[in-house]
N, C-alpha and C positions, 0 to 999 in steps of 0.2 A: 776834426775830420768830417763832421756832418756837412760842412760847406762844400765838400768835394762831390757830394752825391749828384748834384745837378750837372757836374761835368760829364758824368756818364752819358747823359742824353745830349748835352750841348755839343760834344765832339762830333758824333755822326750827324746830328741835325745841321750843324754848321757845314759839314762836308756835303750834305745833300743840297743845301742852298748854294754853295759855291759851285758845285759841279753842274747843277741844273740851270743856274742863272749866269754862269760865267761865260757861256758861249764857246765857239769853236777854238778860241785861243788856248783853251785848256785840253784840247783833244790829245795832245802828245803827253801830257803829264797827269791827266785826270785820274787814270787808274792808280797811279802812285799816291796821289792825294787822298783818294777814297780809302785806300788801304792804310795809309798813315792815320787817318781820322779813326778808323776802326781799331787799329792797334793802340791809339791814344786812349780810347775808351777802355780797352782791355787793361792797360797799365793802371788807369785810375781804379778799376775794379780790383786789381791785385793789391794795390796800396790799401784800399778800404778793407779787403779781406784780411790782410795781415794785421791791421789795427783791430778788427773784430776778434781775431784769434787771441789777442792780448787781453781781452776782457773776460769777465766772469760769464758763464753760460746764460745767466738770467739778466745780464746787463749788456747784451750785444746789439739790441735794436737801436737804430739811429734814425733820427727824423730831421728833415729840413723843410721848413715852410717858406715858400717863395712869395706868394701873395694871395689875397682873397680874390677868387675868380668871380663869384656871383654872390655878393652879400645883400640879400633882399629880405628883410624881416626875419622870419624863421627859417628861410632858405639860405643855407650857408654852404657854398662850394669853394674849396680851397685848392690851389695848386701846391701840393705838398708831397714829399717823397718819404717813403719808409723803407729802410734797409735792415732786414733781419736775416736770420739763417736761411729761410726759404727763398726770399728774393735774391740774396747774395748767390745762392746756388745757381739761380737762373741767370744772373748777371754774368758770372764767370762762363757759363755755358754759351750764352748768346754772344758775348764779345770774344771769347776764346775761339770757339768753332767758327764764328762769323769772320774773324780775322784770317783764319786759315783758308776759308772759302774765298775771301777777297784775294789772297795771294794766289790761290789756284786759278782764279778767274783771270789773272793777268795773262797767263799763258793760254787758257781756254778761249778767251775772247780776243785774242791778239789781232785777228784779221777782221774783226767786226768794226764797221765804220762808226757805229754809235756806242762804242765802248765807254766813253765818258758818261753818257746818259745812264748806261747800265750800272756803273759804279755809283752814280748819284741815287738811283733807285735802291741799290743795296744799302747805302748809308741811311736813306729814308726808312727803310725797313728796320734796321737796327735801332734807330732812334725811337720809332713807334713801339717796337717790342720791349725796349727798355722802359718806356713810360708805362706800359701795361704791367710790368712785373714789379716796379718800384713805387707805383702810385700808392698813396695811403688811404684812398677812398675809392668807392666803386664808380663814381662819376668820372674821375680822372682815368681810372682803368678803362672805362668805356672809350675815352678819347684815344688811348693807345690801341684799343681793340679795333676801332674803326680805321686808325692809321695803318695798322698791319693789313687790314683788308684792302685798303687802297694800294699799298705797296705791292701786295700779292697780285692784285689785278694788273698793275703796270709791268711786273716782272714776268708773269705767266704769258701775257700778250706782248712781250718785248719784240718778238719777231712778227710784227704786224702783217708782213707781206704773206704770211702763211694763214689762210682762212681758218685752219684747224686751231692755230694758236689764239687768234682773235676770238673764236667761238669758245674755246676753253676758258679764256680769261673772263668772258661775260658769264659763263656758266658758274665759275667759282664765285664771282661777285654776287650773283643773284641767289645762289644757294646759301651763301653766308649771310645774306640779308635776312633770311628766315631765322637763322640762329640769333642774329643781332636783335631781332624783335624780342626774342626771349630775354636777352640781357637787359634791354631797355625796360621791359615790363617788370622784371625782377627789381631793378633799381627804383622804379616808381612805387612798387609794393614796399620796398625797404623804407622809403621816405615816409609813406603814409603810416607805416607800422612803428618805425623807430624814430622818425623825425630827423634822421641824419643819414649820411652816406659813408662816414668814416669806418674803416675796418674795426678799429678798437671799440667804438661805441656800438656798432651793429652786432658784432660777435659777442660782446659782453652781455647784451640784453636778450640773447636768444633764450636763456633759461626762464625768462618772465613772459615769453610769448607763446601763444597757443600753437599746438602742433599743426593745426590746419593752415595757419598763415605761413609757418615755416615750410610746410609741404609745398604750398603754392610757389613760394620763392625758390625753393630747391628745384622744383620741376622746370621753372623758367631758366634757372642757371644751367640745368642739364641740357635744355634745348640749345642754349648758347654754346655750350661745350660741344654738342653734337655737330653744330655747323662748323666751328673753327677747327675741331679735331677730326673731322670727317668720320663721324660715328653714325651708325644706323639711327634714324632713317635719312640723314643728310650727308651721306658719304659719297654721293655720285660724282662730285666735282674732282676728287683727288686724282683718279686715274687720268682724266683728260688734262689735268694740270701739268702732266709730264711733257706737254708740248713746249713748255718754256725751256730756256737754256739749262743744262745739267747743274751748274752751280746753284740755280734757283731751287731745283729739286732738293739739293743737299741742304741748303740753308733754311728754306721755308717748310718743305714737306718731309724733312727728316729730323732736324735738330731743334727747331724753334717754333714756328707758327703753329703747327699741328699739336704742339704740347701745351698751347695756351689754355685749352679746355681742362687739361689735367691740373694746371696751376689754379684755375678758377675754382674748381671743386675742392682742391686741397686747401686753398686759402679760406674758403667758405665752410670749412669742416664743421664748425660749431652749428651752422644752420642745418647741415645734413645729419649731424648727430642727434638733433632734436626732431628730426623728421624721418622716422624709419621707412615709411613708404617711399619717399623720394630717394633714400639711400638704396633701397632694393631696386628701384628703377635704374639707378646708376649701374649697379652690378649687372643687371640684365642687359642693359645696352652694351656694356663692355664685353660680356660673355658672347653675345650674339655677334658683335663686330669682330672679335678676335677670330672666330670661326669663319665669318663672311670673308674677311680680307685674306685669310690663309687659303681658302678654297679658290678665290679669284687668282691669287698668286700662283697656284698650281698650273693654271691653264694659259698663262700669258707667254707669248713668244717675244714680245717687246721687253727688253731687259729692264728698262726704266719702269714700265707698267707692272712688271713682276715685283719690282722693289716697292712700287706704290702700294700694291696689295699687301705686301709685307708690312709697310709702315702703318697702314690701316689696322692690321692685325695686332701689331705691337702696341699701338696706342690703345687698342682695346684692352690689352693686359693692364695698362696703366689706369684706364678708367675703371676697370673691374676692381683693381686694388684700392683706388681712391674711394670706391663705394663701400668698401669693407670697414671704413671708419678707422679708429686709432690703430687697429692691427695691420692696416694696409697703407696708410698715408705715406709713411717713410719709404716703404718698398716701391710705391708708385713713382716717387721722385727719384729714388735710386735707379730704377730701371729707365726712367726718362733720361738721366744723365748718361748711363752706359749706352743706351740706345743712340744718344746723340753722337757718341764716338763711332760706334760700328756702323750705324746706318749712314751717317754722313760720309764715312770712308767708303762704304759700298756704292753710294751714288757717285762719289768722285771717281771711284774705280770704273764704274759704268761709263762715265764721261771720258775717262782715259781710253777705254776700249773703243768708244765711238770716235774719239780723236784719231786713233790709229786705223780705223776702218771706214773712213770717208763718211762719218755720221750714220753708219748703218746701225739700226737698233734691233734687228731681227736676230735672235740668238741662233736660229736655224741656219744662218749664214755665217756663223763664227766657226768655232772648233779649233783645238790645238793652239790657242793663242798664248799658252804659258811659255812656249818656246820663243816667241817674238816680244813678249812684254813681261819680263821676269819680275820687275818691281811691282807692276800692277797686279800680277798674279799673286805675289806674296802678300801684299797688303789686302787685296780683296779676299784672299783665302783666310787671313786672320779675322777679318770682319765676318766672313761666313761662319767660321768656327765659333765666334763670339755669339752671333745671333741664334744659332741653333742650340746654344747652351752647352757647348763642349766643356767637360769638367776642367775647372781652373781658370777659364776665361771669363770676361766680364758678364756675359749673358747668363752664365751658369749661376753666378752669385745673386744676380738681381731677379731674373725670371723665376728661378726656383723658389725664392722667397715669396713671390706672388702666388705661386702654386700652393705653397704651404699655407699661406694666409687664406686662400680660397677654400682649402679643405677645413679650415677652422671656422668658417662662416656659420654662425648660428648653432654650432655644435649639434647639428642634426642632418636631415635629409638635404637641406640646402648646401651644406658643406660638401656632401658627396656629389651633388649635381654640378656645382660651380667648380669644385676641385677637379672633377672628371673632365669638364669642358676645357679648363686650363691645361690639363695634362694632354688631352687630345690635340689641342692647338700646338703644343710643343712638338708632337710627332709630325703634324702636317707641315710645320715650319721647317723641320729637318728635311722633309721630302722636297718641298719646292725650292729651298735654297740649295740643296744638293743638285737638283735639276738645273738651276741656273749655273752653278759652278761647272758641272759636267758639260753642258751644252756650249759654254763659252770657252773654257780653257783646256778641255780634254778632247780626245777623239781625233779624227782626221779633219783637215781643213775643208770647209764647205762653202767658202765665199766664191762668188762668181763675178764676172765682169758686169758692169752696169749697162744701161741702155746705149751709152756712147762707146762701149768697149773698154772702159778703164777698169782694171782689176785692182782691188785694194792691196796696199802694201803695208801690212800691220807693222808698227814700230812703237818703241817705248816713248812715252810723253816726256816733255822737257822737265827740268828740275823744279820749275815753279809750280808744276802740277804734282810731281811725285813726292816732294818734300812734305806738303800738307797731308798727303795720303799716308806717309810713313808715321808722322806724328799721331794721326788719328788711329793708326794700327796699334801704336803703343797703348793708347787709351783703351782700345778694344781688348787688349790682353790683360792689362794690369789694373784698370780703374776699379772693376768690381771687387777684386781681391783686397785692394787697399781700403775700399769703403766698408768691407765686411770685417776687417781686422778689428777685433775687440768691439764690434758693432759701432765703429766710429761714426759712420754716416747717420745711423739711427739716433745716436746721442746728440749729434750735431743739430738735427731737426727737431728733436723732442720738445724743446721749450716752445716751439711754434705750433707744431702739428699734434703734439702729445703722442704717446706710444704705449701700446699694450702688447705683450708677447702673445703671439697666436698659439692656440692649443689645437692642432689638427685632430680630426677624427681618427686618423691613423698615424703611426709614428713617423717622425721626420726621416730617419734612415730608409724606411719603406718608400716614402715619397721620392726621395733622391734616387733610389734604385729604380723605381718605376719610371722616373723621368729619363734616366739614362737608357733604359731598355726601350722605351718608346722612341727616343732619339735614334737609337741604332736601327730600329725597325724602319723608321722613315728614311734614313740614309740607305739602307739595304734595298728598299723598294725602288728608290730613285736610281741606284746603281744598276739594278736589274733592268730597269726600263730604258735608261739613257746612257749607262756606262758599258754594258755588255752588248747592247744592240746598236747598230748604226742609227743615227738620227736623220730622218728624212728631211730634205730641204723644204718640202711642202708639208704642212701640217696635215695629219690624217683627220678624217671626219670626227672620230671620237664618239664617246657616249653622249647621252642626253645631258648629263651633268657637266661633262667637259665643254660641250657647245654652249651651255648656259653660262659656265664660268668664263668662257672667252668673251661673252657679252656682259660681264660683270654681274652675273646671276640675275640678269634681266632688270637691274635697278632702273635703268633709263626707260625701259618699257613700262615698268611699274609707275614711275613718275609721270610718264606720258598718259597712261590710262587713268590713273587716279587724280593727278593734279592738272595736267593739260586738258585732257578730255573732260574730266570732272569740272574744271573751271569753265570750259566752253559750254557744257550743259547747264551749269549754274547761271552763266551769263545769259544764255538763251532763255532760260526759265524766267529770269528777272526781267528781260526785255519783253517777254510775252505778258507777264503780269503787268508790267508798266503800260504796254499798249492796250491790253484788254480791260484790265481792272482800273488802274489809275487813270489812264487816258479816257476809258469808257465812262467813268464817273464824272470826270471833269467835262468831257465833251457832251455827255448826256445832259448834265445840268445846264450847260450853256444852250443846248438845243431846246430843252424844256422851257427855259426862260425866254428864249427867242420865239418859240411857238406860242407860248401864252401871251407874250407882249403883242405878237401879231394879231391874235384874236381879240385881245382887249382894245387894240388900236381901232378895230372896226366899229367899236361902240362910239368912238369920237369922230363922227362923220361930218359935223358942222351944220346939220339940218335941225331947225328949231322944232319941227313937228316930231322928229325922232326923240328929242330930249323930252318933249311934252308927254309923249306916250310912255317913256321910261318913268317919268315922275308919276304919271297916273297909275301905272302898274305897281310902282313901289308903294304908293299910297294905299292902293287896294290890298296889297299884301299886309301892310301894317294894320289896317282896319280889321281885316279878317283874323289876323293873329290876336288882336285885342278882344274881339267878340268871343273868340274861342277860349281865351284865358278866363273871361268872365263866366262863360257857360260851365266851365269845369269847376 
């Protein structure tokens, strides 16, 4: 079975090559080919998964070595794949949800002239993401990491005729390069410390390495995760990335790409376990981001940007859990998978709403759509209940476990702080998602004719779009419960991630009750503000916090002042130093040599009498000096 692992990548990679190089002759069939290649990879993943289930828990890891990439002396880099319980979880998520999004895109991109190219980019993304999660060493993981960044850039900026889309693509690319520098530095530190890049060798040697080196590597890995997973302080690109087609938002910014940072930290768990300071930094970043994204999501009227803030927040939960160590690794991945179902479903639901509303994204111009789009309403509603943690649905089982683990952190004040933050985030999540639900599907219709006098006529989307939404809705409802049954998901990952039962500072029933109460409070506040009252078509001015949240809590302003302005001042300072100090020394030396040579040149005038006088003067000086020496 090990020989099948490469087919996971080969299928979508071949699809990308065929669709991007096949030319216009494939315009009529390219979308079907792209979908078939994605489904082929999913089928291979299912076959490998079934084979893995038939093995003992400690014998489920599979390896496939393709070739030696860079064998130079002590530098050995291989193209080799590793499939264990952790990477298999990601394989099924990437190929399964990715295939559903391919099917959805057939209808969503039906009228786009460049649909073949779009599916080629989707296939390229799947191939890169699969390389990232099944690589058996950090250097090959870096190849997939960069490939995902390239595909993301191409997909976000797919509608190049929109300046906002082109700008968003460049912004995402540049911000991610900052994080990529962290990963590249971490890999260099690994090689100088361990002499290898392979996961098995690096992670096995962490017990013999100093805490300082592990902390340095861990912090660089965290920087990489912040970039790819849109965590503070590299979160600014995610909201703007919504300029891409909605299937891109569902595939990249909900189910797969933004979870790469969670995978990286979890895969590198042994490094963080040996570096408590780096582990604490991970928890802090996750806690800050889950509140940051939730607050931003409360103020957005653009339905996709509200969901983008939600994604940022939910990834924050996963990062927080991954920073908790063995008590949180499994819960981070569990929430990652359940989030893949309900958030992908929510984004596809948003795309369905846009499809029926002439691409309108402003929720203040929706209202009452449940009457016109019953399937979209039902599937979106189930995703909504799942993400807020409604008892029994997927989010309840996965996010509540993270809250419990947060309360168990360090058995002291840190447990209260981070547990309280996670609990507060659950209440804010309930508020902003209820707000989205009410503004979109309830109340009176608020849509108006456009500039040309055309009024939207909302209608249900075609089956190619609704069927994937229905499948994802089933995952939103049942996945979390199945994973929690007899702790099956925890036991599945335990051989790879290790697991310790959390012991919260307060009882688990009290945490569950508190979470439900906070959820109900968030829903009630949203209902009072947006359900009982009419929603104005024009957004009111709002409080200072609301205005700041509409501007993403001033993250772009911060980046402009600290990074752009700071960079300008630094550049000007360096130019000043170069002109005044460096050029001054160089030019001053040249001028001094030139002036001295000019004066010395006057002594060489060509007159014999001048030379005779010079010789006479020199002789007189020598005689006087000699007589003086003797007298002394």
